[in-house]
N, C-alpha and C positions, 0 to 999 in steps of 0.2 A: 406435166411439170410437178416437181416435188412439192408436196403440200407445204412444207416449211417455207417455201418461197413466198407464199401468200402472206404469212405472218410478218414478213419483212416490210410490207408495203407502207405502213404508217411511219416506220422509222426512216425508210428511204425517201419518203416524200420531203422530209426535212432536209435530208442530205442533198437531194437533187434539185433544189430550188435555185437554179443558177441560170445565167445567160452565157456569157463568156468570161465572167469574173469569178474569183474564188467564192466559195460558199460562205454564207453567214451561219454561224452556229445557232441552233435553236434548241431550247430545252424541251424534252419530251420524256415522260415517265411511263414506261410500259406497265400495264396492269399485271399483277401476279396471276399465274395460271391457277385454276381450281385444283384443290388438293384432295385426292381420294383417300379412303381408308383401304389399305391393301388387304388382300386375302391370299391364301396359299394357292399356287397354281396346281392344275391337275397334272397327272403323269403323262398325258398325251394330248394331241390336238384333235382327238376324235370328238365330233359334236355330241352333246348330251341329248337325251331323249327329249322330244318336243314337249313343251309345256303349253297349256291353254290358258289364256288370260284375256279379259275384255279389251285390254290394250293392244293385243297382238293381232286381232282380226276385226275388220270393219268393212262390212259389205259395200259401203259406199266409197271407201278410201283405199281398199285393197288389203294386201297381206303385209304384216310387219315382221321382218326378221331382225333379231337383235343379237349382240354378242359383245365380248370384251377381250381386249388384248392385255396380256401381262408378260413381264419378263421372268427369267428363271428365279429371281429372288422374291417373286410375288408382287412386286410393285408394277404399276402401269407405266407405260412409256410417258415421259414428261414432254412429249411433243405430239402434234396431230399427225397421224399416220394414214396414208391412203390405203383403202381396202376396196377390193372389187369382187364381183361375182363373175367367175369364168364359166360361161354357158355355151358349149360347142353348138347346140342346136338353135340358138337364137341370133338375131341380126347383130352385127358388130357396130352398127350405127343407128341413129334415130332415138326416139324417146325411151324405148325399152332398154337401150344400151346406156343411156344417161342414168336411169334409175338403178343400174347395176354398179354404179360408182359411188363411193361414199368416203367419209373420213372418220377415223376414230379420234375422239376428243382427248383432252389431256388426262381424263380418267380411264382411257383405254376403251370407252364404250362406243359402239358403232351400231348403225341400223340401216336397213334397206326397206323401202316401201315399194312393194310390187303392185302395180295397178291392175288388179284382177277383180272382177265383180261377180264372176260365175253366172253371168246372164246368158251365156251362149256356150255351145260345145267347143268353140274356138278357145275360150278361156281355160277350159279343162285340158285341152291339148297343150296350151302354153304352160299350164301348171305342171304337166308331166315332164316338159322340157326343163323347167326350173329344178325338178328333182334330180337332174343329172349335173347340176351346177356345183361348183366348189367355191368357197370363200378363199381368196388368195391375198396374201400380203408379201410383197417383194421389197424388202428393206436392205439397203447396203450393209454389209458386214454381218448379216443374219441369214440363216437358212430360209429358203422360200417356204412360207407357211401355206399349206393347202388343206382345207377341211371340206369333205364332201357332204352334200345335203341329202344323200340318198336315203338315210335312215329316218329322216324327219317327215312328219305328216304336215305338209305345208298348207293343207286346207285349214288348219287350225291356227296358222301363224306359229312361229317358233322362236325360242331362245336358244341360239346355237351353243351358248356356254362360253367358258374361258378358253382362249387359245393362247398358247405359250410361244413367245418369240425366242428362238434359240440362236445364240451367236456362233459365227464361224470362227475357226482358229485364226484365219487371215481374212482381210477384206479391205474395202475402201473406207473412207471416212463415214461416220454415221452421226446422226443427231442424238443417238443414245450411247452412253459410255459403256463399252464392253468391259473394261477393266473394273468398273464399279460393281459388276456382278459377282466379283470375288471378295467383296468387303466382308469382314467377319460379322457374325450375328449381332454383337453389342453395338457396333457402329451402324449397322443397318437399322436396328431398332431406334437409335437416336434420330436417324434421318426420317423415319416414319413418324415419330412423335413430333419432330419439327414441322413436318408438313401438316400434321393434324392441328398443331398450335396455330400455324399460319392460316389454315382454313377457318379457324375459330376467331381470327382477328387479333391474335396475340403475337405481334411481330417480335417483341423483345424476347419472349420465351422461345419462339421459333429460332431466333438467331442463336440463342444459347444451346439449343439442341443441335443445330447444324455444327456449331463449333465443337461440341462434345463428340459428334460423329467424326469430325476431322481429327480430333485428338486421339481417337481410338484407331483411326486408319488414315494416316497423313496423305496417302495417295487416293483418297476417296473423291474422284473427279466429280461425281454427281453432287456430293455434299458441298464441295467448293462452288459448283455452278449454282446450286440453290441459294447458297449464302450470297453469291454475287448478285443474283436476281433480286433478292430481298434488299440488299444494300442499294441497288439501283433504284428501286421504288422509293427509298428513303432519301434520294438525292445525293447519296454518298458515292459519286462517280469514281473517284480515285480508289476508294476501298473496293468498289465493285470490280474495277479493272484488275486490281491485284488478285482478287479471288478468281476471276476468269483466267488470269495467267496461270495460277496454281492448277486450275482444272485442266487447262490445256497441256501443261507440263506433265500432269499425272496420267493423261491419256491423249497421246499425240494424234489419234484418229477421231477424237471427240470434236465434232464440228461446232456444236452450239456455242461454247465459249469463244471460239475463234470468230464466229459471226458477230457476237456481241462486241468483241474487241475491235473488229473492223468498223462497226457502226459508231462506237464511242470515239474512236480515233477520227473518223470522218467528220462527225458533228463537232469535234474539238479542233478541226483543221490541222490535225497531225498527219500529214499526207504520207510520210514514209511508213508510219505505223499502219495506216489504213491500207496502203499498198501491200505491205508484207502479210497482213492477216487475211485480206481478201484473196491474195494470191495463194495462200495456204489452203483456204477453203476450196478454191477452184482446182488446185492440184489434187486434193483428196476426193473431190466429187465434181469432175469436169462438167457434167451435164445437169447437175442437180439444182443449182442456185443462180438463175439469171440475174437476180438482184445483186449478187456479189460481183458479177461482171460490171454492173453499173458503178458500184463503189470503187472497183479497181480502175475503171476508165476515168472516173472523176479524179481520183488520186493521181494517176499518171498524167492527166491533163494539167493539173496544178503543179506537178513536178517537171513539166515540160518534156515528158517522155511521150511524144506524140505517136510514135509507132505503136507502143504498147497500148496507149489509150484507144487508138483506132481499132486495133485487133480485138480488144476486150469489148468495145461497143458493138462491133459487127458480130462477134460470136454471141454476145448476149441477145442481140436482136434475132439471130437465127434460132436460139434456144427458147425464146419467149413466145411460145406458141399461143399462150393465153393472152398475150398483149397486155400484161399487167405492169410492165416497166417501160412505158413510152419514152421516159427520159433518156433511155439508151440512144434514141434517134436524135435527141437534143444535143447530147454530149458529142455524138458523132458529127453533127453539124458544126459544133464549136471547133472541133479538131480540124475538120476540113477547111473551115473558114480561116483559121489561123494559118493554115498551110497555103492559102491563096487559091484553093480549089472552090471557086464560087458556085460552079454548077453542081458539084457534089454536095456542097453545104446546103444549097437550096433544096436539092432532092431529099436530104436528110430532114430538113425542117418541115418540108411538106409531109413527110411520113409522120413526123411527130404530131403535127396538127391533125392529120387524118386519124391518128390513134387517140389523141387527147384534145379534141376540139374545144372543150370547156375547161381546160386546165387554167389555173390562176394566172399563169404567165403567157397564155395564148396570144394576147394582144401584143405583148412585147416580141414574141416570136414572129408574129405576122409582120411586125415592123422590120425586124431583122431580115425576114424573107424578101420584103419589098426592096430593101436597100441592096440586097444581093442581086436582085433582078434588074436593077437600074444600070 
C-alpha cells in the first residue's frame, strides 16, 4: 500500500465514525510536517563512497544504511515515500525481507537496519548477497530510481548519499507536484525560506514567504499546498480549501491537495464535493489510496448512490492489504443493510469486527449485527 495512505488514518477516523446515519463533523488539526534545509542534488543517482561512522555500525544491532531523496530542484519530497532494497539473492519473505522495506521521511531521509552480527560465516555470506542489492524507489509520475550498493563496503555501514527523483513527461497522479519543479529560482528560494521559517516556529513569516513564492510564480502548486497546510493548522479551513483548489488547478495530477479537499469536504458533510475530489484521486491513482475509497463510499452512501458506494467499499477492501481501513467493511454493511440484504450486511459487519474488535463503535456494531441475525 502506498505510504501516503497511512498518513490518512487519523483524519479518516473522524470521517468514518458512523453507523448508518450521516457523519458528525469533528475538528482535527494536522501537525505540520518537519521542514528540512535543502541542498543541491548530485548529477546522478550513483551511490557515494561509503563513509564510516559510529552510528553506522553496531555489532549488536547490525549494519545501518542511510540515504536521502531529493527532487531536481534540490528540495526533499514533502511526503513519506516507500523505499526498498531489491536483493535477488535473498528471501522474498520473512524477517530479512521486512528489514529491506522502509520509508523516507518528509526530509527525504531513509535508513535500513540490516541484522548482521558477523558471528558466523553465514553472516558474511549474507553480507555478500546484500552487496548485490539495489535501493529502489518506484513513485508514480517519476522514473524508477535504482542505486546499486556494489561499490560500498557494507562491513563499515554506509551512507548511500543523495538520490534524485526525476519526473517523467507523462504519468499518473503523484503526491509530488511535477509542474512545481519548473518554478523559477526566485520563487523556489521564497518557498525554501518559508519552510525554514515554519521549522523555526515563525508561522506568520512563513506565510508571507509562501505568498511571495506564489506572487513570483502563480502556478506554483507546491507553494499553494504549503500555504494551505499552514492555514489548516491555524484553523482557517475556508482559506486552506481555497489554497488547495489553487494547488490542484495549477497541477491537475498533484494528488495531495485533492486528498485534503476530499477530507475537508467529508468532515464538513459536503458530500458532493467529497465525492468529486475522492473520485479524482481514485481516477489518477486507482490502487494507491484505499482511504479515498472509504471517503468516496461514505459520500455516495449519504448521497443515496448505493451502487457507487458498494463498489467503492468493495474495491477499497480488496486494496487494503494492510487492513488499515476496517471502516470500509462497516460502510459496506450499511449499504447492504439499506438494500435489505441482511445476510450480506451481517457478513460485512462480522468482517469489520474481525478487523477492528476494539473500535470505539464496536459495541454498537455488535448490536446491529445481532439485530440483523434475528
